[in-house]
Backbone as a ProteinNet text record, in pm:
[ID]
protein_1_A
[PRIMARY]
XXXXXXXXXXXXXXXXXXXXXXXXXXXXXXXXXXXXXXXXXXXXXXXXXXXXXXXXXXXXXXXXXXXXXXXXXXXXXXXXXXXXXXXXXXXXXXXXXXXXXXXXXXXXXXXXXXXXXXXXXXXXXXXXXXXXXXXXXXXXXXXXXXXXXXX
[TERTIARY]
4357.6	4267.5	4310.8	4416.9	4463.9	4371.2	4302.3	4213.9	4099.8	4048.5	3935.6	3976.5	4103.8	4150.4	4211.4	4161	4212.9	4159.8	4246.1	4198.6	4110.5	4023.6	3928.1	3996.2	4079.3	4154	4070.7	3964.4	3880.8	3763	3753.2	3647.5	3507.4	3490.2	3355.3	3273.3	3147.7	3062.6	2984.6	2991.4	2912.1	2948.5	3077.1	3117.7	3064.4	3061.8	3011.6	2861.5	2789.2	2645	2611.4	2687	2661.6	2689.2	2790.3	2817.9	2708.2	2649.5	2541.2	2414.8	2386.2	2266.2	2272.4	2389.3	2400.5	2356.7	2366.2	2327.9	2178	2110.8	1968.9	1877.8	1930	1846.1	1874.9	1873.5	1891.6	1758.5	1763.5	1643	1620.9	1497.1	1465.5	1511.2	1512.6	1552.9	1695	1781.5	1919.3	1932.2	1829.6	1831.7	1805.3	1904.5	1892.6	1813.4	1784.4	1707.1	1568.1	1508.7	1375.7	1378.2	1477.9	1484	1516.1	1592.9	1622	1498	1416.7	1293.6	1189.5	1193.1	1094.8	1138	1264.8	1312.7	1241.9	1211.9	1138.2	999.3	938	808.2	821.2	920.7	940.7	978.9	1058.9	1098.5	978.9	895.8	776.3	680.5	667.3	580.1	632.5	762.7	821.7	801.2	815.2	793.3	648.3	554.1	412.6	377.2	436.8	410.7	468	582.2	640.5	550.1	497.4	405.9	279.6	230.5	109.7	133	247.2	278.7	285.5	346	355	218	132.6	-2.9	-80.5	-64.4	-130.3	-85.2	43.9	94.7	39.5	26	-29.6	-176	-251.8	-392.5	-403.2	-320.5	-322.2	-288.2	-193.6	-154.5	-269.3	-337.7	-448.3	-568.1	-593.5	-701.4	-669.7	-542.6	-502.3	-515.8	-500	-514.3	-660	-750.5	-892.5	-954.2	-883	-936.7	-1028.8	-1141.4	-1235.7	-1177	-1143.3	-1079.3	-1164.7	-1294.7	-1379.4	-1365.9	-1363.1	-1350.2	-1211.3	-1101.8	-970.5	-953.3	-1014.5	-1003.7	-1073.2	-1187.5	-1258	-1177	-1119.7	-1038.8	-907.4	-857.5	-734.9	-758.6	-873.8	-902.7	-920.5	-978.7	-991.6	-853.2	-766.5	-629.9	-552.4	-577.3	-512.4	-554.3	-681	-730.9	-668.7	-659.3	-600	-451	-382.9	-239.6	-216.9	-305.8	-294.5	-311.4	-398.6	-412.9	-284.2	-219.8	-92.9	17.3	16.2	114.9	100.8	-23	-47.7	-4	-33.3	3.7	154.8	227.3	373.9	430.9	371.6	415.5	396.4	285.3	262.7	363.9	395.4	490	631.1	673.4	810.5	825.6	716.4	727.6	744.3	724.3	741.7	887.3	979.7	1122.4	1172.1	1123.6	1172.6	1088.2	989.1	901.1	976.3	918.9	982	980.2	883.8	876.1	887.7	1010.5	1024.3	979.8	920.3	872.8	877.1	876.1	872.8	742.2	750.2	634.3	572.8	527.7	472.4	338.2	243.6	109.2	107.7	181.2	182.1	243.5	351.7	414.4	326.8	255.2	163.8	51.4	-2.9	-107.3	-52	73.4	134.8	154.3	198.4	213.8	79.9	-25.6	-158.9	-203.6	-181	-220	-140.9	-12.9	67.8	20.6	-17.4	-68.5	-199.4	-285.6	-411.3	-385.5	-290.1	-257.1	-199.4	-116.9	-59.4	-169.7	-266.2	-377.5	-463.3	-484.8	-564.5	-495.2	-362.6	-289.4	-288.3	-282.8	-294	-430.9	-535.5	-669.5	-678	-611	-609.4	-539.9	-428.7	-358.7	-446.8	-520.4	-611.4	-720.7	-772.3	-875.6	-820.8	-697.9	-635.6	-618.3	-571.3	-552.9	-685	-789.9	-921.7	-973.3	-951.7	-997.6	-922.6	-793.5	-714.2	-755.5	-779.6	-823.5	-960.5	-1048.5	-1181	-1171.8	-1084.7	-1068.7	-1008.3	-919.9	-858	-950.1	-1046.4	-1136.9	-1253.8	-1288.4	-1397.7	-1344.3	-1422.1	-1373.5	-1373.2	-1273.8	-1261.4	-1352.4	-1420.4	-1505.6	-1422.8	-1428.3	-1354.2	-1446.3	-1391.9	-1472.3	-1465	-1380.8	-1370	-1445	-1483.3	-1557.3	-1462.3	-1508.2	-1425.6	-1436.6	-1330.3	-1328.2	-1411.3	-1486.2	-1562.9	-1483.5	-1491.1	-1416.4	-1496.5
2526.3	2465.5	2490.3	2549.2	2580.8	2680.1	2757.7	2860.4	2802.1	2687.4	2626.5	2540.7	2517.2	2434.8	2518.4	2637.8	2724.5	2672.2	2658.5	2611.4	2718.4	2674.7	2763	2831.6	2931.8	2998.8	3104.6	3149.5	3251.9	3193	3062.8	2992	3035.2	3042.2	3066.6	2940.4	2950.2	2832.5	2835.9	2728.8	2716.7	2823.5	2850.2	2946	3085.9	3125.2	3256.3	3264.9	3161.3	3162.3	3159.4	3087.2	3083.3	3219	3286.8	3419.5	3518.2	3503.5	3592.2	3562.1	3436.6	3399.5	3452.7	3462.5	3512.1	3657.8	3732.4	3873.2	3893.6	3816.2	3843.6	3753.8	3659.9	3574.9	3599.4	3725	3756.8	3751	3712	3715.2	3857.6	3892	4026.2	4043.7	3936.7	3944.5	3993.9	3967.4	4014.9	4159	4210.6	4347	4441	4514.9	4600.9	4727.3	4753	4873	4866	4747.3	4734.6	4764.8	4713.5	4739.7	4886.1	4948.9	5090.8	5174.3	5134.3	5207.7	5186.5	5072.4	5043.5	5091	5125.8	5171.9	5298.9	5396.6	5514	5480.6	5374.3	5332.7	5294.2	5213.3	5169.4	5286.2	5378.9	5494.6	5585.2	5607.4	5690	5625.8	5494.5	5424	5436.4	5422.9	5436.9	5578.1	5678.3	5816.5	5837.9	5785.3	5802	5729.1	5613.3	5542.2	5618.4	5683.2	5765.7	5885.4	5947.6	6060.3	6014.2	5896.4	5843.5	5823.2	5771.3	5752.4	5885.6	5986.4	6117.5	6182.9	6164	6218.1	6148.8	6017.3	5943.7	5992.3	6019.6	6071.4	6211.1	6290.7	6426.2	6419.4	6329.2	6313.8	6268.2	6173.5	6127.1	6240.7	6324	6436.4	6536.4	6563.2	6658.8	6602.5	6473.9	6410.7	6416.5	6394.8	6400.2	6540.7	6641.4	6778.7	6823.7	6742.5	6773.4	6830.8	6832	6884.1	6779.9	6826.3	6736	6693.6	6566.6	6515.2	6409.9	6422	6320.1	6322.2	6441	6450.2	6405.1	6452.1	6401.7	6251	6195.6	6051.3	5973.4	6024.1	5956.9	5963.9	6080.8	6091.6	6015.3	6002.8	5924.9	5776.8	5725.8	5584.3	5561.3	5658.7	5648.5	5652	5741.1	5748.6	5620.8	5560.7	5434.6	5324	5321.5	5222	5243.9	5368.4	5398.9	5365.7	5391.6	5359.7	5209.2	5132.7	4986.5	4937.3	5001.2	4968	5000.6	5111	5148.1	5048.4	4996.6	4895	4771.2	4730.7	4613.9	4641.6	4761.3	4796.2	4800.2	4856.6	4860	4719.1	4636.8	4497.7	4421.2	4445.5	4380.5	4426.7	4554.7	4607.5	4555.8	4550.9	4507.1	4355.9	4281.7	4136.2	4087.4	4173.1	4128.4	4101.7	4165.6	4145.2	4021	3995.9	3883.8	3758.4	3761.6	3647.7	3536.3	3414.6	3304.1	3328	3405.4	3442.6	3594.6	3650.3	3795.4	3860.7	3978.5	4053	4201.7	4287.9	4431.8	4470.2	4563.9	4602	4731.5	4731.9	4855.1	4889.9	4800.5	4827.7	4831.4	4741.5	4736	4862	4911.7	5031.8	5154.1	5158.1	5269.4	5268.3	5152.1	5141.1	5178	5143	5176.7	5327.2	5393	5537.9	5607.7	5558.3	5615.5	5594.5	5475.3	5446.8	5532.6	5552.8	5638.2	5783.4	5828	5963.2	5980.9	5881.7	5888.7	5887.8	5808.4	5804.3	5937.7	5999.1	6129.7	6234.8	6232.7	6327.4	6302.9	6176.3	6144.8	6192.2	6174.8	6222.2	6374.8	6441.5	6587.4	6630.8	6556.1	6586	6571.2	6469.2	6450.7	6568.8	6613.7	6729.8	6854.5	6873.4	6988.2	6978.1	6856.5	6837.7	6863.1	6821.9	6846.8	6996.9	7066.9	7211.4	7281.1	7239.7	7300.4	7271.9	7151.7	7117.7	7197.3	7217.7	7295.1	7442	7495.8	7635.3	7654.1	7557.1	7566.4	7558.5	7473	7460.7	7587	7653.4	7774.3	7894.6	7891.9	8005.9	8000.7	7882.9	7873.3	7908.6	7986	8021.5	7899.3	7894	7783.5	7807.6	7705.5	7715.7	7678.3	7763.6	7734.6	7666.8	7579.4	7506	7568.9	7667.5	7731.3	7865.9	7910.4	8037.2	8154.2	8258.8	8379.2	8456	8522	8601.4	8727	8761.7	8885.7	8994.3	9109.9	9219.9	9292.9
-3262	-3167.4	-3024.3	-3005.3	-2872.2	-2804.2	-2879.2	-2827.4	-2745.9	-2784.2	-2715.2	-2596.4	-2576.9	-2466.1	-2353.7	-2332.1	-2226.9	-2093.5	-1994.9	-1863.8	-1797.9	-1710.5	-1643.6	-1525.4	-1554.2	-1448.3	-1374.8	-1435.1	-1371.6	-1294	-1289.8	-1217.3	-1260.5	-1391.1	-1441.2	-1423.9	-1429.5	-1417.7	-1288.4	-1209.1	-1087.3	-984.8	-968.3	-866	-894.7	-1018.6	-1054.7	-1027.3	-1062.9	-1040.7	-891.8	-813.6	-670.3	-606.1	-650.4	-596.7	-631.2	-748.4	-787.8	-708.5	-683.5	-607.9	-465	-410.2	-273.4	-264.8	-373.9	-371	-382	-459.3	-478.4	-397.1	-322.1	-238.1	-90.4	-49.4	91.3	162.2	286.8	367.1	416	435.5	482.6	626.4	702.4	842.4	859.4	764.9	774.2	728.6	666	617.3	734.3	774.8	891.4	863.1	735.3	703.9	764.7	767.3	826.6	974.8	1044.9	1188.6	1216	1129.3	1147.5	1121.5	1025	997.5	1106	1172.7	1276.1	1414.4	1430.5	1561.3	1608.8	1522.1	1570	1624.1	1573.1	1626.3	1772.9	1802.5	1940.7	2031.3	1980	2058.7	2086.3	1985.2	2004.5	2103.5	2094.5	2187.7	2330.9	2348.2	2482.2	2535.7	2449	2492.2	2534.5	2457	2490.4	2619.7	2642.1	2767.2	2886.2	2866.9	2972.4	3002.6	2898.4	2916.5	2987.4	2951.5	3015	3165.3	3202.9	3344.5	3418.7	3355.6	3420.6	3432.2	3331.7	3339.8	3451.3	3462.2	3570.6	3707.4	3722.4	3848.9	3876.9	3771.4	3789.4	3831.6	3770.3	3807.3	3952.6	3993.1	4132.6	4229.2	4191.1	4275.1	4288.9	4178.9	4183.6	4260	4247.7	4323.6	4472	4507.1	4647.4	4704.5	4618.3	4666.2	4669.8	4619.8	4629	4502.8	4392.8	4267.5	4205.3	4150.5	4084.2	3949.5	3936.3	3815	3745.8	3748.3	3685.6	3533.9	3474.7	3327.9	3283.1	3346.4	3305.6	3326.1	3430.5	3451.7	3340.5	3294.3	3184.5	3055.3	3025.6	2904.4	2918.1	3042.3	3065.3	3037.8	3079.6	3051.7	2901.9	2831.6	2686.2	2620.1	2666.9	2613.1	2642.3	2757.6	2792.5	2696.2	2661.5	2566.7	2428.7	2385.1	2254.5	2254.2	2366.4	2374.9	2373.8	2434	2427.4	2284	2208.2	2066.4	1990.9	2026.6	1962.7	1996.9	2119.6	2159.5	2071.8	2046.9	1962.4	1819	1768.5	1631	1612.6	1710	1701.1	1712.4	1797.3	1808.5	1677.8	1609.2	1479.9	1376.3	1376.2	1278	1302.6	1427.4	1454.3	1447.1	1458.6	1451.6	1308.4	1210.3	1072	1039.5	1111.3	1086.1	1157.9	1279.4	1358.3	1343	1258.6	1237.4	1164.7	1163.5	1091.7	941.6	893.8	752.9	744.7	753.3	757.8	627.7	641.4	525.7	559.8	460.8	490.3	558.3	647.7	728.2	676.9	552.1	495.9	559.2	546.2	597.4	749.9	811.4	956.8	1017.7	956.4	1010.7	988.5	877.7	854.3	958.7	987.9	1089.9	1227.6	1254.1	1382.7	1395.9	1287.8	1294.3	1315.9	1253.4	1273.5	1417.7	1472.3	1610.5	1708.9	1682.5	1769.7	1763.3	1646	1630.8	1707.6	1700.4	1775.3	1925.6	1969.7	2112.6	2157.8	2074.9	2108.4	2120.6	2028.1	2034.9	2158.8	2193.6	2312.5	2439.2	2447	2564.6	2571.4	2455.8	2454.9	2505.4	2469.2	2519.3	2669.5	2723.1	2868.3	2935.4	2878	2935	2931.5	2823.2	2816	2921.2	2943.4	3045.8	3185.5	3209.6	3340.3	3361.9	3259.3	3270.2	3296.9	3226.4	3247.2	3388.1	3438.2	3573	3678.5	3658.6	3754.6	3752.1	3631.1	3621.3	3685.6	3665.2	3725.1	3877.4	3927	4071.9	4131.8	4059.4	4113.7	4101.6	4010.1	3994.8	4091.5	4140.5	4238	4375.5	4452.3	4586	4676.8	4759	4852.7	4972.1	5013.7	5131.1	5253.2	5349.4	5470.9	5569.9	5647.6	5745.4	5883.4	5900.1	6029	6026.2	6138.2	6148.8	6141.6	6073.2	6064.7	6196.7	6228.3	6351.9	6329.9	6432.7	6428.5	6498.4	6444.9	6503.1	6604
[MASK]
+++++++++++++++++++++++++++++++++++++++++++++++++++++++++++++++++++++++++++++++++++++++++++++++++++++++++++++++++++++++++++++++++++++++++++++++++++++++

């Protein structure tokens, strides 16, 4: 009967079960994989916003030089609207990790990537419109306001 009276030297019982529960009951918020997967979204958004600012500065420069930028300005406002939608989509995707009820951001991150792709295409369209406007301005002859000298 000595076999059944062995002291609990390995701490089986409650301690073992508590150690196991700690492994499978983790909160998603502590899981850094979600934040690592969502970091490229924020980086892409920052890059697109930087490009948008540079495009805006280029449009202002061309308007100041007298180039007709009505078409690029219209596409720029459309791209601005699409980029604002992308900002909201990225915010929704990244808030799933820091929310009070954290969860994986599968659908939200997919929607954010689609919105970023649309914003990138819209900004490319603005660049194409700017290039076309500059080429058109350089191909039209400039009208001079002064009289030419007669020989």
